[in-house]
C-alpha positions in Angstrom: -5.8 26.7 -20.5 -5.7 24.3 -17.6 -9.2 25.2 -16.5 -10.4 24.8 -20.1 -8.9 21.3 -20.3 -10.6 20.3 -17.0 -14.0 21.7 -18.3 -13.7 19.7 -21.5 -12.6 16.6 -19.8 -15.5 16.9 -17.3 -17.9 17.4 -20.2 -16.6 14.3 -22.0 -17.0 12.2 -18.9 -20.7 12.9 -19.0 -21.1 11.6 -22.6 -21.8 7.8 -22.7 -18.8 6.0 -24.2 -16.8 9.2 -24.7 -16.2 9.7 -21.0 -14.6 6.4 -20.7 -12.6 6.9 -23.9 -11.3 10.3 -22.7 -10.2 8.9 -19.4 -8.4 6.0 -21.1 -6.7 8.4 -23.5 -5.5 10.7 -20.8 -4.2 7.8 -18.8 -2.2 6.5 -21.8 -0.6 9.8 -22.2 0.3 10.0 -18.5 1.6 6.5 -18.5 3.9 7.3 -21.4 5.7 9.8 -19.1 5.7 7.6 -16.0 9.3 6.5 -15.1 8.3 3.4 -13.1 7.0 2.9 -9.5 10.4 2.9 -7.7 11.8 5.9 -9.6 8.5 7.8 -9.2 8.4 7.4 -5.4 12.1 8.1 -4.9 11.7 11.3 -6.9 8.5 12.1 -5.0 10.2 11.9 -1.6 13.4 13.6 -2.8 11.4 16.6 -4.0 9.8 17.0 -0.5 6.7 14.8 -1.1 5.1 12.8 1.7 3.1 9.6 2.1 -0.2 11.3 1.3 -3.3 12.3 3.2 -4.2 8.7 4.2 -1.2 8.7 6.5 -2.3 11.7 8.5 -5.4 12.8 10.4 -8.5 10.7 10.9 -7.7 8.1 8.3 -4.3 7.5 9.8 -5.8 7.3 13.4 -8.3 4.8 12.1 -5.7 2.5 10.5 -3.4 2.7 13.6 -6.2 1.8 16.0 -7.2 -1.2 14.0 -3.7 -2.6 13.6 -2.6 -1.7 17.2 -5.6 -3.5 18.6 -5.0 -6.5 16.3 -1.4 -6.8 17.5 -2.5 -6.8 21.1 -5.4 -9.3 20.6 -3.3 -11.8 18.7 -0.2 -11.4 20.8 1.9 -10.3 17.8 5.5 -9.6 18.8 7.1 -8.8 15.4 5.8 -6.7 12.5 7.2 -5.9 9.0 5.6 -3.3 6.8 6.2 -3.4 3.1 5.9 0.2 1.9 6.4 2.2 5.0 6.8 5.5 3.2 8.0 8.4 5.3 6.9 6.9 8.6 3.9 9.2 9.3 1.5 6.2 9.7 4.1 4.3 11.7 4.4 7.1 14.2 1.0 6.2 15.4 1.8 2.5 15.8 2.5 0.5 19.0 4.4 -2.6 17.9 6.9 -4.5 20.1 9.2 -4.8 17.1 8.9 -3.4 13.6 10.8 -3.5 10.3 9.9 -0.9 7.7 10.7 -1.5 4.1 10.3 0.9 1.1 11.6 1.2 -2.4 12.5 4.9 -1.9 15.9 5.4 -0.3 15.0 8.9 0.6 11.9 7.7 2.5 14.0 5.2 4.4 16.6 7.8 5.3 13.8 10.0 6.6 12.4 7.1 8.8 15.9 6.3 10.2 16.2 9.9 11.2 12.7 10.2 12.6 13.0 7.1 14.7 16.7 7.2 15.5 16.1 6.9 19.2 13.6 4.0 18.9 15.4 0.7 19.1 12.3 -1.3 18.3 12.3 -0.1 14.7 14.5 -0.9 11.8 14.4 0.4 8.2 15.7 -1.0 5.0 15.4 -0.3 1.3 13.1 -2.9 -0.3 14.7 -4.4 -3.5 18.1 -3.0 -2.5 19.5 -3.8 0.9 17.1 -6.7 1.6 16.8 -8.5 -1.7 19.2 -11.3 -0.8 18.1 -11.6 2.9 14.4 -11.3 2.7 13.5 -14.4 4.8 15.8 -13.2 7.6 13.3 -10.4 8.1 10.2 -12.6 8.6 7.7 -11.4 11.1 4.5 -12.7 12.6 2.6 -10.0 10.9 3.2 -8.4 7.5 1.5 -5.1 6.6 0.6 -3.5 3.3 -1.1 -0.1 3.9 -2.5 1.8 0.9 0.3 0.5 -1.3 -1.2 -1.8 -3.9 -2.8 0.9 -6.1 0.6 2.4 -6.6 2.1 -0.9 -8.0 1.5 0.1 -11.6 3.7 -2.5 -13.4 2.4 -6.1 -13.3 5.8 -7.5 -12.5 6.3 -5.1 -9.6 2.9 -6.1 -8.2 3.8 -9.8 -8.6 7.1 -9.4 -6.8 5.6 -7.3 -4.1 2.8 -9.7 -3.3 5.2 -12.7 -3.3 7.5 -10.8 -0.9 4.6 -9.7 1.3 3.4 -13.2 2.0 6.9 -14.6 2.3 7.7 -12.1 5.0 4.8 -13.2 7.2 4.6 -16.3 9.4 1.2 -15.9 11.0 -0.8 -13.0 9.5 -0.9 -10.6 6.6 -3.0 -7.4 6.8 -3.7 -5.6 3.5 -5.4 -2.2 3.6 -6.4 -1.6 0.0 -9.3 -1.3 -2.5 -10.3 -4.2 -4.8 -12.9 -2.3 -6.9 -12.3 -0.1 -10.0 -11.7 3.6 -9.7 -12.0 6.3 -12.4 -8.4 7.6 -12.4 -6.1 9.1 -15.0 -3.2 9.3 -12.6 -0.3 7.3 -14.0 1.0 6.3 -10.6 -2.3 4.6 -9.6 -4.0 1.5 -11.0 -6.6 -1.1 -9.9 -5.3 -4.2 -8.1 -8.1 -6.7 -7.4 -5.7 -8.7 -5.2 -8.0 -11.1 -3.5 -8.1 -13.4 -6.5 -4.3 -13.3 -6.7 -4.0 -14.4 -3.1 -6.5 -17.3 -3.6 -4.5 -18.5 -6.6 -0.9 -18.0 -5.4 -1.1 -18.4 -1.7 -3.4 -21.4 -1.0 -2.2 -21.8 2.6 -3.4 -18.3 3.5 -7.1 -17.9 4.4 -9.0 -14.7 4.4 -10.1 -14.5 8.0 -11.7 -11.1 8.0 -12.8 -8.3 5.7 -13.5 -5.1 7.5 -15.3 -2.3 5.7 -13.8 1.1 6.6 -15.6 3.7 8.7 -14.8 6.5 6.2 -16.5 5.5 2.9 -15.5 7.4 -0.2 -17.1 10.8 -0.6 -14.6 12.3 -3.1 -12.4 13.9 -0.4 -9.0 12.2 -0.1 -8.5 13.8 3.4 -11.7 12.4 5.0 -12.6 9.3 3.0 -11.1 6.3 1.3 -11.9 3.3 -0.9 -9.5 1.1 1.0 -10.6 -1.6 3.5 -8.9 -4.1 5.7 -8.3 -7.7 4.6 -6.8 -10.0 7.2 -5.2 -13.3 6.1 -4.0 -16.1 8.4 -1.6 -18.8 7.6 -3.0 -22.3 7.8 -0.2 -24.9 7.8 -2.8 -27.7 7.5 -3.9 -26.4 4.1 -2.8 -28.5 1.1 -0.8 -26.4 -1.2 -0.8 -27.6 -4.9 
């Protein structure tokens, strides 16, 4: 039955108009069962899930190399990552001081155990333990790595972006995709964030957009739609 559904869905995708409608219908059905971003990821990690293929292998090495080099070249001493997951990507990092935040308590518990002997790292539940003390965690560089597509609810996206830029004093690096994707997965959505930043964070300038070295080929283990966007704070900019 499952294979039949896939065959029918694949056939419908090839029919002009019907393909798009079929994808939209399936997404609506999936969304009706979606419990919300925070609940979804806590359940995901509690059931033994991980941070995904992008946090392992070549893709993870590529991301780590870029950020590690950026930290050295710009003499960054403090980093905060909003959406650190289970710490797989962070295991490849080389930051003088790092705070990892995530909405899933199970992921944070895993990170605390994994890096228990590393005094340069600290982990807190975003939206829980840090809600009242966010500004005390400010760092020179704030990171968002493959997170934005998972912020399904608009209010969650807004809150996350506000927190991300409030956490940074010098730089914000976002690794994400701004273009549309054909997906029926309820935990994934398009987030063309560059316009949001331009409108809501006028003192932050896009300094660099780096196209990734693993362009999308349909394989999540060896390719990605995400690219690096580096923002720098400009205190001289006139905020409205």
